NUZALUM-951312 format. One record per residue: residue in one letter; x, y, z of N, C-alpha, C in turn. Coordinates in steps of 0.05 Angstrom, whole numbers, plus 5000, padded with zeros to 4 digits. Example, Ala and Ser with C-alpha at 12.3 -4.5 7.8 and 13.67 -1.06 7.14 Angstrom:
2
A526448865156524649105156526449345156 S525749555142527349795143525850015157 
! end
This chain:
187
X089878159269092278299260093578109240 X094478239217095778059197097578229180 X098778089161100578209145099678159116 X099478359099098378339072100678359052 X100578189032102278209007100578318986 X101278558976099678718958101378758931 X099978708909101078748884101179068878 X102979128861103279428856100579558847 X098979408836096279508826094279528850 X095179458873093579498898091779258904 X091779038890090278818897091678628917 X090278528936091478348958092278078944 X094477988947095477708936095177498958 X095877588983096077399004095677549031 X094277449050094277549077095377339097 X097177429113098477229131097377309160 X095877149173094877189199096977129218 X097777329234099977279255098377219281 X098676959291097176859314097976969339 X100277109341100977209368100277489374 X099077619355097877889357100078099365 X102078149349103878349357102778629356 X103678799373102879069372103779199347 X106279149338107179269314109379079302 X109579119275111578969258113879169254 X116379059261118679239259120079219232 X120178989222121978939197120878689182 X120878679156120178459141122378409118 X123078169115125078089092124577829083 X124777789057124877519045127777459042 X128677259056131377169057132177009033 X134676939030135676799008134276529004 X133476399023131976129024129276159011 X128276409010125476469001123576479022 X124376419049122676449072122176749078 X119976809089119377089096119877129127 X121577299135121977339164120677599170 X119277599192117777829202118377869231 X119478099239120278169265118078349277 X117878329303115778479318116678529346 X115078659359115478719390114578469404 X113678259394112978019407114777779401 X116577819381118377609373118677599344 X119477359333119877289304118077119293 X117077169269115276989253116776929229 X116676669222118076579197116176419182 X115476519156113576379140115376239118 X115275979120116575829097115875879071 X117775869052117575939025115075839012 X113776008995111875908975109475758989 X108075889007105675789020106275599043 X108675579053109375409075108075509102 X108775369123107575409148108875659161 X107375789179108376009194109375919223 X111775999230112675909256113376149274 X112676159298113276379315115476299337 X117376499340119576449358119376689376 X119676619405119576819425121476729445 X121976899466123776839489122576619503 X124176409511123476189530125676169550 X125176229574127176229594128375939600 X126675719592127475459593129375349571 X129275529550130875439525133075619520 X135675539526138075709522138375789492 X137275649473137675689445135475889433 X133575959450131476149440132476429440 X131176619426131876899427131877009456 X133677199462134077299487131677469496 X130277579478128177779483125977779460 X123877909465121977889443121778139426 X122878359436122778619423124878619400 X124378539376126478509353125978749336 X127978929333127479169320128379179289 X130279009284131378999256132478739247 X132778689221133378429210135178499186 X137278309183139278339162140178059155 X140578009128141877759119144477859103 X146577739111149277799097149677639073 X151577689057152377529034152877239039 X153677159063154076879071151676749079 X149276899079146676809086146076759117 X147976889132147476899161145277119167 X143577069184141477239190141977379216 X141777629219142077769243139577919250 X138677879276136377999287137478219310 X136778449305137378669324135178699344 X135778719370133778749391134578929412 X133078979430133679139454135478979475 X136078729469137778549485140078439468 X140978579448143278479432142578369404 X144278199396143878099369143477799372 X141377689357141277399355142177339326 X143777129321144777059295143776779290 X142876739264141976469257142476419228 X142976149223142976059196140176039188 X139476049161136676029150135175779163 X136475559167135075329174134075359204 X134575569220133475609246134175409266 X136675259267137275059284137775179312 X138775429313138975549339139675849334 X139776009357140576279353143076339370 X145076429355147376509369146876799381 X148576879399148177139413150477319414 X150077569410152177779413150977969435 X152578039455151678219477153778429483 X152878629499154778829508155578729535 X158378779538159378739565161778919571 X161579059593163679239598166379119604 X166278859609168578709616169978569593 X168778559568169678409545169878589522 X172478619514172978819493171578749467 X171378489459169978419435166978389439 X165578579448162778579454161378819441 X158978809439157379039427157779299443 X157479499430157579779444155279819465 X153079699457150679709473148679479465 X146879389483145179159475142779269458 X142379519455139979609439140979639410 X140479469394141379479365139479609346 X140579779329138679949311139079889281 X141279749275141479709247144079529239 X143979479213146279299202146779389174 X149379349165150279379138152679229135 X152979119110155378949102157379109090 X160079059096162179219083163079059057 X164679159042165979039017167578799025 X168578779051170378559060168778339071 X166078349068164178139078164178129110 X164578369122164178409149161578559153 X160378549178157978679182158078899203 X157279139196156979349214154579299230 X154679349257152379329274152179599289 X149879739285149579989298147979969323 X148680099343147280089370146780389380 X145180409401144680689410147180809424 X149480659424151880769435154380729418 X153780709391156080699373155680479351 X157880439335157680249313159980039317 X159379799314161379579316161679439290 X163979309286164379159261164778879269 X163178689259163278409265164378239241 X166478089248167677929227166877639232 X165177519215164177259219166277039215 X168477109203170576889201172176869227 X172377079242173877059266171977069292 X169577139287167477169306168177379327 X169577599317170577829334168878079327 X168478239347167378519343169378719352 X169678919334171279149341169579389341 X170079589359168579839361169580039341 X167880149327168380359308167480619317 X166780649343165580899354167381149349 X169781139355171281379355171581479326 X172081309307172281389279169481499269 X167381399274164581489267164081759282 X164681769307163781989324165282259313 X168082199304169382429294168082539267 X166982369252165682449226163082579231 X161482449248158582559250157982699275 X159882689294159682849320157782709341 X157082459336155282329355155682019354 X155281879374155381579373152681489379 X150581619381147881539388146381469362 X146981239352145881159324143081039326 X141181169312138481069311137780939285 X139080999265138580879237141380839224 X141580619210144080559196143480399172 X144280469148143780319124145780379101 X145780199082147480249060145980259035 X146580439015144980488991146280318968 X145180348945145980198922148780288911 X149780518920152480618912154380548935 X153580368954155280288976156080538994 X154380718998154880919018153380859044 X154580899066153380859091151981109101 X149381069108147781299117147381259147 X147781469163147381449192145781669201 X143781589218141881769231142181739260 X142481969274142681959303140382049319 X140281989346137982069361138082359367 X140282509362140282799365139982939341 X138682829318137882949293139982979274 X142082849275144282859255143982649233 X144382709209144282529186146982549173 X148382319167151082349154151382119135 X152982149114153581959095156581919096 X157381669096160581589095160981449068 
! end
């Protein structure tokens, strides 16, 4: 199993062999540092820029700074170059140098927590805040205050659902939302 870098003409430029044999790749992004981040159902692969080494990160119950789970579904880098990994067990947040992974989780007892641990997408606002979509609503994360606010009721009124499956922003800065009950909306 591998990842192929293909030129637009169809010729293979590079093949990256993923040593942990993921069942599927969920997201691929080249981040600001030039490193290639590859998320999968088995964890995170990071290939250092310009032919560098490939490193694999997965859950390690002995290491409190490792990712909380291996099923990473989505990846996002904001303008401040913080990297967010969405998973079925919350959000891991990292600076590009991978010194450790911060965590954001759902808690019914803590108001400034995720709506749900199953994260489906990210998008940045004009105010340098980050929307985090989950299967139970949309949250707004402020990296300056490290606070999360729930945007569910505002979004639900517009699209009629808080079961977010897909969330993205386009080149005109419109937010596109797809729900698990078949609704697609633009804000």
